[in-house]
C-alpha positions as CSV (number, residue, x, y, z in Angstrom):
1,M,46.2,26.5,77.3
2,L,43.8,28.7,79.1
3,R,43.9,32.3,80.2
4,K,44.3,33.0,83.9
5,S,40.9,33.4,85.7
6,L,39.7,33.0,89.2
7,M,36.7,30.7,89.0
8,L,33.9,29.3,91.1
9,F,34.4,25.6,92.1
10,G,31.9,22.8,92.3
11,L,32.1,19.1,92.6
12,L,32.4,17.3,89.3
13,F,29.5,15.1,88.4
14,V,30.1,13.2,85.1
15,T,27.2,11.6,83.3
16,A,27.7,9.3,80.4
17,C,26.2,6.3,78.7
18,G,28.1,3.0,78.5
19,G,30.1,1.9,75.5
20,D,33.7,1.5,74.4
21,E,35.6,4.8,74.8
22,A,36.8,4.7,71.2
23,S,33.6,3.6,69.6
24,Q,32.7,5.1,66.3
25,G,30.2,7.9,66.0
26,S,29.0,9.4,62.8
27,A,31.9,10.1,60.5
28,E,29.8,11.8,57.8
29,N,31.4,15.1,58.6
30,C,34.7,13.7,57.4
31,A,33.4,12.8,54.0
32,V,35.9,13.1,51.1
33,A,34.7,14.5,47.7
34,G,37.5,13.0,45.8
35,P,41.3,12.9,45.4
36,V,43.6,15.9,44.9
37,E,45.9,15.4,42.0
38,G,49.1,17.1,40.7
39,R,50.0,19.1,43.8
40,A,50.7,18.8,47.5
41,L,47.8,18.6,49.9
42,R,46.9,21.8,51.8
43,I,45.9,20.9,55.4
44,V,44.5,23.2,58.1
45,T,44.3,22.1,61.7
46,T,43.2,23.8,65.0
47,V,44.7,23.1,68.4
48,A,48.3,22.0,68.8
49,P,47.7,18.4,69.9
50,I,45.6,17.7,66.8
51,T,48.2,19.5,64.6
52,S,50.9,17.2,66.1
53,L,48.9,14.1,65.4
54,V,48.2,15.2,61.8
55,A,51.8,16.1,61.2
56,Q,53.0,12.7,62.4
57,V,50.6,10.9,60.0
58,V,51.5,13.2,57.1
59,G,55.3,12.7,57.6
60,D,57.4,13.5,54.5
61,S,54.5,13.1,52.0
62,G,55.0,16.8,51.1
63,A,51.6,18.0,52.3
64,E,51.5,21.6,53.7
65,I,50.1,21.9,57.3
66,V,48.9,25.1,58.9
67,G,47.7,25.1,62.6
68,L,45.3,28.0,63.1
69,V,45.2,28.1,66.9
70,P,48.6,29.2,68.3
71,E,50.0,27.4,71.2
72,G,49.3,29.0,74.6
73,T,45.9,30.2,73.3
74,N,42.6,29.5,75.0
75,S,41.0,27.2,72.4
76,H,37.6,27.6,74.0
77,T,37.5,31.4,73.3
78,F,39.8,31.6,70.2
79,E,38.5,33.8,67.5
80,P,40.3,33.3,64.1
81,P,41.3,36.7,62.5
82,P,39.6,37.6,59.2
83,S,42.9,36.8,57.5
84,A,42.4,33.2,58.4
85,A,39.6,33.0,55.8
86,E,42.3,33.1,53.0
87,V,44.0,30.0,54.6
88,L,40.7,28.2,54.8
89,E,39.8,29.1,51.2
90,S,42.7,27.0,49.9
91,A,42.4,24.1,52.3
92,D,41.8,20.6,51.0
93,V,41.0,19.3,54.4
94,V,40.4,21.0,57.8
95,F,40.9,18.8,60.9
96,M,39.4,20.1,64.1
97,N,38.3,18.6,67.4
98,G,34.6,19.2,67.3
99,L,32.3,18.7,70.3
100,V,31.5,22.4,70.1
101,L,35.2,23.4,70.8
102,E,36.0,25.5,67.8
103,E,32.7,27.0,66.6
104,P,34.1,30.3,65.3
105,T,36.7,28.5,63.3
106,K,34.1,25.9,62.1
107,D,31.8,28.8,61.0
108,L,34.7,30.5,59.2
109,A,35.6,27.2,57.4
110,A,32.0,26.6,56.4
111,A,31.8,30.1,54.9
112,N,35.2,30.1,53.1
113,A,36.3,26.6,52.4
114,S,35.7,25.3,48.9
115,S,32.8,22.9,48.2
116,T,35.2,20.0,47.7
117,A,37.1,20.6,50.9
118,T,36.8,18.0,53.7
119,I,35.8,19.4,57.1
120,C,36.6,16.7,59.7
121,E,35.6,17.0,63.3
122,L,37.6,14.2,64.8
123,G,36.0,14.1,68.3
124,T,32.5,14.2,66.8
125,A,33.5,11.4,64.4
126,I,34.7,8.9,67.0
127,L,32.4,9.5,69.9
128,P,28.5,9.2,69.7
129,E,26.6,12.0,71.4
130,S,25.3,9.5,73.9
131,E,28.8,9.1,75.3
132,W,29.7,12.8,75.6
133,L,30.8,13.8,79.1
134,Y,29.4,16.8,80.9
135,D,30.9,18.3,84.1
136,F,31.3,21.5,86.1
137,S,33.1,23.4,83.4
138,F,30.9,21.8,80.7
139,P,27.4,21.4,82.2
140,K,24.8,19.6,80.0
141,E,22.4,22.6,80.2
142,G,25.1,24.7,78.6
143,G,25.1,22.5,75.5
144,K,28.8,22.1,75.3
145,P,30.3,18.7,76.3
146,N,33.8,18.2,77.6
147,P,35.9,18.2,74.3
148,H,39.2,17.0,75.7
149,L,39.2,13.6,74.2
150,W,42.9,13.8,73.1
151,T,44.0,13.5,76.8
152,N,42.8,9.9,76.6
153,P,45.4,7.9,74.5
154,P,42.9,5.4,73.0
155,M,40.8,8.3,71.7
156,A,43.9,10.0,70.3
157,K,44.6,6.8,68.5
158,S,41.1,6.9,67.0
159,Y,41.8,10.5,65.9
160,A,44.9,9.3,64.1
161,E,43.0,6.4,62.4
162,I,40.6,8.9,60.9
163,I,43.3,11.3,59.9
164,R,45.1,8.4,58.1
165,D,41.9,7.3,56.4
166,V,40.9,10.8,55.3
167,L,44.4,11.6,53.9
168,T,44.5,8.3,52.1
169,K,41.2,9.0,50.3
170,I,42.3,12.6,49.4
171,D,45.9,11.6,48.5
172,P,46.0,7.9,47.5
173,V,49.4,8.3,45.9
174,N,50.9,8.6,49.4
175,A,48.7,5.9,51.0
176,S,51.6,3.8,52.0
177,T,53.4,6.7,53.7
178,Y,50.3,7.5,55.7
179,A,49.8,3.9,56.7
180,A,53.4,3.5,57.8
181,N,53.4,6.7,59.8
182,F,50.2,5.8,61.5
183,D,51.6,2.5,62.5
184,L,54.6,4.2,64.2
185,L,52.3,6.7,65.9
186,A,49.9,4.0,67.0
187,D,52.7,2.0,68.5
188,A,53.9,5.1,70.4
189,I,50.3,5.7,71.7
190,D,49.9,2.1,72.8
191,R,53.3,2.2,74.7
192,L,52.3,5.4,76.4
193,D,48.9,3.9,77.4
194,D,50.6,0.8,78.8
195,A,53.1,3.0,80.7
196,M,50.3,5.1,82.2
197,R,48.4,2.0,83.3
198,Q,51.6,0.8,85.1
199,A,52.0,4.2,86.7
200,T,48.4,4.3,87.8
201,E,48.9,1.0,89.6
202,T,51.5,2.6,91.8
203,I,48.9,5.1,93.2
204,S,46.2,3.8,95.6
205,A,42.6,4.4,94.3
206,E,41.8,6.8,97.1
207,R,44.7,9.1,96.0
208,R,43.9,9.2,92.3
209,L,42.2,12.5,92.7
210,L,42.4,15.4,90.3
211,L,41.6,19.0,91.2
212,T,42.6,21.2,88.2
213,Y,42.3,24.7,86.9
214,H,40.3,23.4,84.0
215,D,38.3,20.1,83.3
216,A,40.7,18.6,80.7
217,Y,40.8,15.1,82.1
218,A,37.3,13.6,82.1
219,Y,37.9,11.0,79.4
220,F,41.4,10.3,80.8
221,A,40.0,9.7,84.3
222,K,37.3,7.4,83.0
223,H,39.9,5.3,81.1
224,Y,42.4,5.0,83.9
225,D,40.0,4.9,86.8
226,W,40.9,8.2,88.3
227,T,38.5,10.6,90.0
228,V,38.1,14.3,88.9
229,V,37.2,16.1,92.1
230,G,36.5,19.3,90.3
231,A,37.9,22.4,88.6
232,I,38.3,26.1,89.4
233,Q,36.9,27.1,86.0
234,P,33.1,26.6,85.5
235,S,31.2,27.4,82.4
236,S,30.7,31.0,83.6
237,F,33.6,33.3,84.2
238,D,32.5,34.7,87.5
239,E,35.1,35.1,90.2
240,P,34.6,33.0,93.4
241,T,33.5,34.6,96.6
242,P,35.3,34.1,99.9
243,K,32.5,31.7,100.8
244,D,33.0,29.7,97.6
245,I,36.7,29.4,98.3
246,A,36.0,28.3,101.9
247,E,33.7,25.6,100.8
248,L,36.2,24.3,98.3
249,I,38.9,24.2,101.0
250,E,36.6,22.2,103.2
251,Q,35.9,19.7,100.4
252,V,39.7,19.3,99.7
253,R,40.3,18.6,103.3
254,V,37.4,16.0,103.5
255,R,38.7,14.2,100.4
256,N,42.3,14.5,101.5
257,V,43.3,15.7,98.1
258,P,47.1,15.3,97.9
259,A,47.8,17.9,95.2
260,V,46.0,20.6,93.2
261,F,47.1,21.3,89.6
262,G,47.3,24.7,87.9
263,S,48.6,25.9,84.5
264,E,52.2,26.6,83.8
265,V,51.2,29.7,81.7
266,F,48.2,30.9,83.6
267,P,48.6,29.9,87.3
268,S,45.5,30.3,89.6
269,S,45.9,32.2,92.8
270,V,42.8,30.4,94.1
271,L,44.5,27.0,93.6
272,E,47.6,28.4,95.3
273,Q,45.5,29.6,98.2
274,I,43.8,26.2,98.5
275,G,47.1,24.5,98.6
276,K,48.5,26.7,101.3
277,E,45.4,26.3,103.5
278,T,44.9,22.6,103.1
279,G,48.5,21.3,102.9
280,A,47.9,20.0,99.4
281,R,50.8,20.5,97.0
282,Y,50.2,23.2,94.4
283,I,51.6,22.2,91.0
284,D,51.4,24.9,88.4
285,V,52.9,23.3,85.4
286,L,50.2,21.3,83.6
287,R,49.6,22.0,79.9
288,D,46.4,21.7,77.9
289,D,47.4,22.7,74.3
290,D,50.9,24.0,74.7
291,L,53.4,21.4,73.5
292,P,56.7,21.1,75.4
293,G,60.0,21.7,73.7
294,A,60.6,23.5,70.4
295,P,59.2,22.6,67.0
296,G,61.1,19.7,65.5
297,E,62.1,18.3,68.9
298,P,60.6,14.9,69.9
299,A,59.1,16.4,73.1
300,H,57.2,18.9,70.9
301,S,54.5,16.4,70.1
302,W,51.2,15.0,71.3
303,Q,53.0,12.2,73.1
304,G,55.5,14.6,74.6
305,L,52.7,16.7,76.0
306,M,50.8,13.7,77.4
307,R,54.0,12.2,79.0
308,F,54.8,15.5,80.6
309,N,51.3,15.9,82.1
310,F,51.0,12.2,83.1
311,V,54.4,12.2,84.9
312,T,53.6,15.5,86.6
313,M,50.3,14.1,88.0
314,V,51.5,10.7,88.9
315,E,54.5,12.0,90.9
316,A,52.5,14.7,92.6
317,L,50.0,12.1,93.9
318,G,52.8,10.0,95.3
319,G,53.1,7.4,92.4
320,K,56.0,6.2,90.4
321,A,56.4,7.4,86.8
322,D,59.4,5.2,85.9
323,A,57.5,3.5,83.1
324,L,56.5,6.8,81.6
325,K,60.0,8.4,82.0
326,S,61.7,5.4,80.3
327,L,59.6,5.8,77.1
328,D,61.5,6.7,73.9
329,L,59.4,9.3,72.2
330,V,59.0,8.8,68.4
331,P,60.9,11.7,66.9
332,A,58.8,14.4,65.4
333,V,58.7,13.7,61.6
334,R,58.2,17.4,60.7
335,D,57.7,20.8,62.2
336,T,54.3,22.3,62.5
337,A,53.5,25.7,61.1
338,F,51.2,27.9,63.0
339,Y,49.3,30.6,61.3
340,P,50.7,34.0,62.3
341,Q,48.2,36.1,64.3
C-alpha cells in the first residue's frame, strides 16, 4: 500500500515485447546450494502478497516464515531497519519480487545472508527483461520497470511454481506437502482467473478503463484486455499544479472514464477532485499490498486481495462480478508473521 501523495498525471504508454506473459526468464537468482537437514526451514519474504503465496505453499511443513515488509507500507520506499539483518542472517531462503522493487532489502540480504542461502527474485525469474512493462509511474528512462506482476493471476501462479520448486530442493523431505499445497493454490488461481475473464466480458471494451492512484495493474490490464489510462503517482514525487489537474480532468472527460480509483489507506484528494468535476465515481478502497481480513482468515490471502480488488473495479465500471463473488476462497493454511518494526 502506498503513502498518500498528490502526484502529476500523464497518459500511460506501455511498451513491451511479445511473448507469453508467464514465460520463463533467467532463474539463476533462485539457485539452491543444497538441502537443509535436521531442522525446520527459515524463510524470509518481502511484500504481503508474496508472503501469502509462500505461506500457502509451505502449509504445515513446519517451516518458519517472516515477512519483512509490514502490510500498509509503501514497498517502493521501504527501508528495512538494521535489526532486519539478524533475520536475514539466519534465512535459508529469501523470496522477494525483484524487478527493482526491494533494492534496500536485496542489498541487506546480500550483505548478511549466509553463502548457502537462496535469494530468489520471483518476478525477475519468470519474466525476461524484454517483456518488462514501463509506464508513467515507472518510465523506462528511470530504470525501474513496473514490478506488480502479482496482480496478474497467471504470473502469480508462476511465482507459486518457483516457490514450490525452490522449497522442494531445499527441503526434499516435505516435497509431497509442497506439491499438494501448490496444486490447491494453482486451482484457486485458475478459478479466480476464469471468474475474472467472465466478469470482464460483462464490461464493454470502451469502459474497461483504469485511472488509479498508482500503476499497479499494467500486467493485469494486458492479460484481460483492459486499458490503463494513467495514474496520479509518477516516478517523481512532485505535487501537480492546477494546470496539470485541469489537463487530467479534460482527458477523463474525453475518454469518458466511468470511475477513478484511490487507496483505502491513502486516498488522493486529486482523484477525489477529478471525480467531482467529471462525474466519474471516486472509489477509494483499492489495495496494493494490504491483505483484507485478519491473519488466519481465508480473505487474508493473495486470492482474497485479488478478488476484493477485481470485484471493486468490475462493479465500479458497470460490470457484473457474480462469478468472482461466488468463488470459495481456499482457507489460509497458516498465519503469516511480519517482522516487528
